[in-house]
C-alpha positions in Angstrom: -23.0 -26.2 10.7 -21.3 -28.3 8.0 -23.1 -26.5 5.2 -21.9 -23.2 6.6 -18.3 -24.1 6.2 -18.4 -26.4 3.2 -17.4 -23.6 0.8 -14.5 -22.3 2.9 -11.5 -23.1 0.8 -8.5 -24.6 2.6 -6.2 -23.0 0.0 -7.0 -19.6 1.5 -6.7 -20.4 5.2 -3.2 -18.9 5.6 -3.1 -15.2 6.3 -0.4 -14.7 3.7 -2.4 -16.5 1.0 -5.4 -14.5 2.0 -3.3 -11.4 1.7 -1.9 -12.3 -1.7 -5.3 -13.1 -3.1 -6.8 -9.9 -1.7 -4.1 -7.8 -3.3 -4.3 -9.5 -6.6 -8.1 -9.3 -6.8 -8.0 -5.5 -6.8 -4.9 -5.1 -9.0 -4.3 -6.4 -12.5 -0.8 -7.6 -11.5 1.6 -7.1 -8.6 5.3 -7.8 -8.5 7.2 -9.9 -5.9 8.9 -7.1 -4.0 5.7 -5.0 -3.8 3.8 -8.0 -2.4 6.6 -8.7 0.0 6.5 -5.1 1.3 2.7 -4.9 1.3 2.3 -8.1 3.3 5.5 -7.6 5.4 6.7 -11.2 4.9 10.1 -12.7 4.1 11.2 -13.8 0.6 11.0 -17.5 1.5 7.6 -17.2 3.2 6.1 -15.3 0.3 7.7 -17.6 -2.3 6.3 -20.8 -0.7 2.7 -19.3 -0.5 2.9 -18.1 -4.1 4.0 -21.5 -5.2 1.1 -23.2 -3.4 -1.4 -20.8 -5.0 0.2 -21.3 -8.4 0.1 -25.1 -8.1 -3.6 -24.9 -7.3 -4.2 -22.7 -10.4 -5.3 -19.6 -8.4 -2.6 -17.3 -9.7 -0.3 -17.1 -12.6 3.4 -16.0 -12.7 4.5 -13.5 -15.3 8.3 -13.2 -15.8 9.8 -10.5 -17.8 12.8 -8.2 -18.0 12.6 -4.5 -17.4 15.7 -3.2 -19.1 18.3 -5.9 -18.0 16.7 -6.5 -14.7 14.4 -9.6 -14.2 10.9 -8.8 -12.9 8.4 -11.4 -11.6 4.8 -10.3 -11.2 1.6 -12.2 -10.4 -2.0 -12.1 -11.4 -5.1 -13.9 -10.4 -6.6 -16.5 -12.8 -10.3 -16.9 -13.6 -10.3 -20.0 -11.4 -8.7 -18.0 -8.6 -11.2 -15.2 -8.9 -14.1 -17.6 -8.8 -12.8 -19.7 -5.9 -11.8 -16.7 -3.9 -15.2 -15.1 -4.3 -16.9 -18.4 -3.2 -14.5 -18.4 -0.2 -15.4 -14.9 0.8 -19.1 -15.6 0.3 -18.8 -18.6 2.6 -17.1 -16.5 5.3 -19.9 -13.9 5.0 -22.6 -16.6 5.3 -20.8 -18.0 8.4 -20.7 -14.6 10.0 -24.3 -13.9 9.2 -25.5 -17.1 10.8 -23.9 -16.4 14.1 
């Protein structure tokens, strides 16, 4: 059983982090407010999970101004793509073995 769960990445255990990564894997980038609305979470909750993913090198933060208004968007890093795919594969393998 240990081999079945060895590639499950603890970074993605939270439903919010799983949601963030799922959205970013299929979108080039996504802004904070859109993520908040899509995942139906609070500002603080989303911010803390984004920070955790950023610190682990899974996502990158892109800050810019649109007109005079600040806009923060996020995208998945190469490391994030690789690690998330490995995580999904591990989950698939676990399900198949049951």
